[in-house]
N, CA, C and O atoms as CSV, one atom per row, in Angstrom:
chain,resi,resn,atom,element,x,y,z
A,1,MET,N,N,86.964,96.491,90.838
A,1,MET,CA,C,87.412,97.777,91.313
A,1,MET,C,C,88.911,97.974,91.077
A,1,MET,O,O,89.354,99.055,90.690
A,2,ALA,N,N,89.681,96.912,91.316
A,2,ALA,CA,C,91.132,97.038,91.156
A,2,ALA,C,C,91.498,97.299,89.700
A,2,ALA,O,O,92.384,98.104,89.412
A,3,ILE,N,N,90.817,96.621,88.789
A,3,ILE,CA,C,91.104,96.826,87.363
A,3,ILE,C,C,90.725,98.246,86.957
A,3,ILE,O,O,91.460,98.896,86.214
A,4,GLN,N,N,89.587,98.726,87.439
A,4,GLN,CA,C,89.149,100.086,87.126
A,4,GLN,C,C,90.152,101.105,87.653
A,4,GLN,O,O,90.493,102.064,86.959
A,5,MET,N,N,90.621,100.899,88.871
A,5,MET,CA,C,91.583,101.830,89.465
A,5,MET,C,C,92.900,101.804,88.696
A,5,MET,O,O,93.469,102.852,88.390
A,6,GLY,N,N,93.377,100.614,88.390
A,6,GLY,CA,C,94.625,100.493,87.635
A,6,GLY,C,C,94.522,101.105,86.256
A,6,GLY,O,O,95.446,101.777,85.797
A,7,LEU,N,N,93.399,100.876,85.592
A,7,LEU,CA,C,93.201,101.419,84.255
A,7,LEU,C,C,93.132,102.952,84.282
A,7,LEU,O,O,93.675,103.617,83.400
A,8,THR,N,N,92.468,103.499,85.287
A,8,THR,CA,C,92.384,104.964,85.412
A,8,THR,C,C,93.774,105.569,85.585
A,8,THR,O,O,94.107,106.560,84.936
A,9,ILE,N,N,94.574,104.983,86.447
A,9,ILE,CA,C,95.925,105.498,86.691
A,9,ILE,C,C,96.797,105.315,85.451
A,9,ILE,O,O,97.556,106.214,85.087
A,10,TYR,N,N,96.692,104.163,84.807
A,10,TYR,CA,C,97.475,103.904,83.599
A,10,TYR,C,C,97.137,104.909,82.493
A,10,TYR,O,O,98.031,105.476,81.866
A,11,LEU,N,N,95.845,105.121,82.264
A,11,LEU,CA,C,95.444,106.069,81.225
A,11,LEU,C,C,95.852,107.492,81.577
A,11,LEU,O,O,96.194,108.279,80.693
A,12,GLY,N,N,95.819,107.827,82.862
A,12,GLY,CA,C,96.292,109.141,83.293
A,12,GLY,C,C,97.764,109.333,83.010
A,12,GLY,O,O,98.184,110.407,82.580
A,13,SER,N,N,98.555,108.293,83.252
A,13,SER,CA,C,99.990,108.407,82.984
A,13,SER,C,C,100.265,108.489,81.479
A,13,SER,O,O,101.160,109.214,81.046
A,14,LYS,N,N,99.489,107.742,80.687
A,14,LYS,CA,C,99.642,107.822,79.231
A,14,LYS,C,C,99.267,109.211,78.714
A,14,LYS,O,O,99.942,109.753,77.839
A,15,LEU,N,N,98.191,109.785,79.255
A,15,LEU,CA,C,97.789,111.132,78.862
A,15,LEU,C,C,98.868,112.144,79.238
A,15,LEU,O,O,99.198,113.029,78.448
A,16,GLY,N,N,99.410,112.012,80.434
A,16,GLY,CA,C,100.490,112.904,80.857
A,16,GLY,C,C,101.716,112.771,79.973
A,16,GLY,O,O,102.355,113.769,79.640
A,17,GLY,N,N,102.051,111.540,79.588
A,17,GLY,CA,C,103.179,111.320,78.683
A,17,GLY,C,C,102.946,111.957,77.330
A,17,GLY,O,O,103.852,112.548,76.741
A,18,TRP,N,N,101.724,111.830,76.842
A,18,TRP,CA,C,101.396,112.448,75.551
A,18,TRP,C,C,101.497,113.972,75.643
A,18,TRP,O,O,102.002,114.622,74.728
A,19,LEU,N,N,101.015,114.536,76.752
A,19,LEU,CA,C,101.108,115.992,76.934
A,19,LEU,C,C,102.566,116.439,77.024
A,19,LEU,O,O,102.917,117.507,76.522
A,20,ASP,N,N,103.414,115.633,77.659
A,20,ASP,CA,C,104.836,115.985,77.744
A,20,ASP,C,C,105.496,115.979,76.375
A,20,ASP,O,O,106.394,116.779,76.113
A,21,VAL,N,N,105.058,115.079,75.498
A,21,VAL,CA,C,105.599,115.071,74.133
A,21,VAL,C,C,105.063,116.253,73.342
A,21,VAL,O,O,105.800,116.893,72.592
A,22,LYS,N,N,103.782,116.538,73.510
A,22,LYS,CA,C,103.128,117.619,72.756
A,22,LYS,C,C,103.627,118.999,73.205
A,22,LYS,O,O,103.830,119.894,72.383
A,23,PHE,N,N,103.821,119.156,74.521
A,23,PHE,CA,C,104.278,120.418,75.096
A,23,PHE,C,C,105.528,120.137,75.933
A,23,PHE,O,O,105.431,119.966,77.148
A,24,PRO,N,N,106.688,120.088,75.300
A,24,PRO,CA,C,107.924,119.659,75.989
A,24,PRO,C,C,108.281,120.527,77.194
A,24,PRO,O,O,108.103,121.745,77.191
A,25,ASN,N,N,108.793,119.851,78.223
A,25,ASN,CA,C,109.340,120.532,79.394
A,25,ASN,C,C,110.443,119.651,79.965
A,25,ASN,O,O,110.583,118.499,79.555
A,26,ASN,N,N,111.216,120.164,80.890
A,26,ASN,CA,C,112.392,119.451,81.383
A,26,ASN,C,C,112.093,118.404,82.448
A,26,ASN,O,O,112.889,117.484,82.634
A,27,ASN,N,N,110.988,118.515,83.142
A,27,ASN,CA,C,110.749,117.687,84.322
A,27,ASN,C,C,109.645,116.647,84.161
A,27,ASN,O,O,109.248,116.045,85.159
A,28,ALA,N,N,109.137,116.407,82.973
A,28,ALA,CA,C,107.988,115.505,82.762
A,28,ALA,C,C,106.849,115.901,83.688
A,28,ALA,O,O,106.203,115.056,84.308
A,29,LEU,N,N,106.624,117.182,83.765
A,29,LEU,CA,C,105.665,117.730,84.719
A,29,LEU,C,C,104.240,117.277,84.442
A,29,LEU,O,O,103.495,116.981,85.376
A,30,TYR,N,N,103.851,117.218,83.178
A,30,TYR,CA,C,102.486,116.807,82.849
A,30,TYR,C,C,102.226,115.365,83.274
A,30,TYR,O,O,101.146,115.054,83.778
A,31,THR,N,N,103.195,114.492,83.079
A,31,THR,CA,C,103.032,113.095,83.486
A,31,THR,C,C,102.810,113.004,84.988
A,31,THR,O,O,101.931,112.274,85.446
A,32,LYS,N,N,103.589,113.729,85.741
A,32,LYS,CA,C,103.475,113.688,87.200
A,32,LYS,C,C,102.134,114.244,87.667
A,32,LYS,O,O,101.477,113.640,88.515
A,33,ILE,N,N,101.728,115.373,87.130
A,33,ILE,CA,C,100.492,116.017,87.574
A,33,ILE,C,C,99.276,115.198,87.180
A,33,ILE,O,O,98.400,114.949,88.009
A,34,VAL,N,N,99.212,114.774,85.914
A,34,VAL,CA,C,98.029,114.045,85.444
A,34,VAL,C,C,97.938,112.685,86.125
A,34,VAL,O,O,96.836,112.233,86.436
A,35,THR,N,N,99.063,112.024,86.364
A,35,THR,CA,C,99.035,110.741,87.068
A,35,THR,C,C,98.550,110.931,88.498
A,35,THR,O,O,97.758,110.130,88.993
A,36,LEU,N,N,99.010,111.969,89.160
A,36,LEU,CA,C,98.567,112.249,90.526
A,36,LEU,C,C,97.064,112.542,90.575
A,36,LEU,O,O,96.369,112.076,91.477
A,37,VAL,N,N,96.574,113.302,89.620
A,37,VAL,CA,C,95.132,113.585,89.549
A,37,VAL,C,C,94.347,112.299,89.275
A,37,VAL,O,O,93.268,112.099,89.833
A,38,ALA,N,N,94.884,111.433,88.423
A,38,ALA,CA,C,94.232,110.158,88.128
A,38,ALA,C,C,94.178,109.280,89.380
A,38,ALA,O,O,93.170,108.618,89.626
A,39,VAL,N,N,95.241,109.268,90.163
A,39,VAL,CA,C,95.242,108.506,91.421
A,39,VAL,C,C,94.168,109.049,92.356
A,39,VAL,O,O,93.434,108.281,92.978
A,40,PHE,N,N,94.078,110.369,92.453
A,40,PHE,CA,C,93.071,110.999,93.305
A,40,PHE,C,C,91.662,110.582,92.875
A,40,PHE,O,O,90.854,110.173,93.708
A,41,PHE,N,N,91.368,110.685,91.573
A,41,PHE,CA,C,90.033,110.319,91.091
A,41,PHE,C,C,89.763,108.825,91.248
A,41,PHE,O,O,88.631,108.429,91.528
A,42,ALA,N,N,90.776,108.000,91.073
A,42,ALA,CA,C,90.598,106.561,91.257
A,42,ALA,C,C,90.267,106.251,92.714
A,42,ALA,O,O,89.398,105.425,92.994
A,43,MET,N,N,90.952,106.905,93.631
A,43,MET,CA,C,90.670,106.691,95.054
A,43,MET,C,C,89.272,107.166,95.423
A,43,MET,O,O,88.568,106.489,96.171
A,44,ILE,N,N,88.868,108.305,94.917
A,44,ILE,CA,C,87.523,108.811,95.177
A,44,ILE,C,C,86.482,107.838,94.636
A,44,ILE,O,O,85.472,107.579,95.290
A,45,SER,N,N,86.723,107.304,93.454
A,45,SER,CA,C,85.804,106.350,92.849
A,45,SER,C,C,85.682,105.089,93.702
A,45,SER,O,O,84.577,104.586,93.906
A,46,VAL,N,N,86.793,104.580,94.195
A,46,VAL,CA,C,86.770,103.388,95.043
A,46,VAL,C,C,86.029,103.672,96.351
A,46,VAL,O,O,85.240,102.844,96.806
A,47,ILE,N,N,86.273,104.814,96.947
A,47,ILE,CA,C,85.595,105.171,98.195
A,47,ILE,C,C,84.089,105.250,97.986
A,47,ILE,O,O,83.322,104.762,98.816
A,48,ILE,N,N,83.664,105.851,96.898
A,48,ILE,CA,C,82.232,105.959,96.609
A,48,ILE,C,C,81.621,104.576,96.397
A,48,ILE,O,O,80.542,104.289,96.915
A,49,GLN,N,N,82.304,103.719,95.642
A,49,GLN,CA,C,81.773,102.378,95.393
A,49,GLN,C,C,81.701,101.560,96.673
A,49,GLN,O,O,80.712,100.861,96.895
A,50,VAL,N,N,82.709,101.626,97.509
A,50,VAL,CA,C,82.710,100.880,98.770
A,50,VAL,C,C,81.615,101.398,99.693
A,50,VAL,O,O,80.960,100.610,100.374
A,51,THR,N,N,81.410,102.697,99.726
A,51,THR,CA,C,80.353,103.270,100.544
A,51,THR,C,C,78.988,102.791,100.076
A,51,THR,O,O,78.140,102.457,100.903
A,52,LYS,N,N,78.758,102.748,98.768
A,52,LYS,CA,C,77.482,102.266,98.248
A,52,LYS,C,C,77.259,100.796,98.597
A,52,LYS,O,O,76.157,100.403,98.982
A,53,ILE,N,N,78.310,99.988,98.462
A,53,ILE,CA,C,78.190,98.561,98.793
A,53,ILE,C,C,77.919,98.386,100.285
A,53,ILE,O,O,77.099,97.558,100.682
A,54,SER,N,N,78.605,99.165,101.101
A,54,SER,CA,C,78.413,99.088,102.545
A,54,SER,C,C,77.010,99.496,102.943
A,54,SER,O,O,76.387,98.849,103.785
A,55,ASN,N,N,76.506,100.569,102.342
A,55,ASN,CA,C,75.147,101.020,102.647
A,55,ASN,C,C,74.111,100.012,102.190
A,55,ASN,O,O,73.096,99.821,102.858
A,56,LYS,N,N,74.357,99.361,101.051
A,56,LYS,CA,C,73.423,98.358,100.532
A,56,LYS,C,C,73.364,97.152,101.478
A,56,LYS,O,O,72.292,96.591,101.706
A,57,ASN,N,N,74.522,96.757,102.028
A,57,ASN,CA,C,74.584,95.613,102.928
A,57,ASN,C,C,73.959,95.909,104.278
A,57,ASN,O,O,73.475,94.997,104.948
A,58,ASN,N,N,73.959,97.161,104.685
A,58,ASN,CA,C,73.387,97.543,105.979
A,58,ASN,C,C,71.868,97.650,105.942
A,58,ASN,O,O,71.220,97.630,106.989
A,59,ASP,N,N,71.298,97.763,104.749
A,59,ASP,CA,C,69.830,97.911,104.650
A,59,ASP,C,C,69.131,96.617,104.738
A,59,ASP,O,O,67.903,96.573,104.672
């Protein structure tokens, strides 16, 4: 799970960096937004996986 979460955030930051190069702006806005969205999706993914594991153990 930790590797998946780290990889999701890393790839999100790389995508944001690429967007900042492709569409220049002063504040690296794409990097910040895409990384934040990647963190959100990584957290949601971890919560879903932990919930499934917890439900499996309770049955």
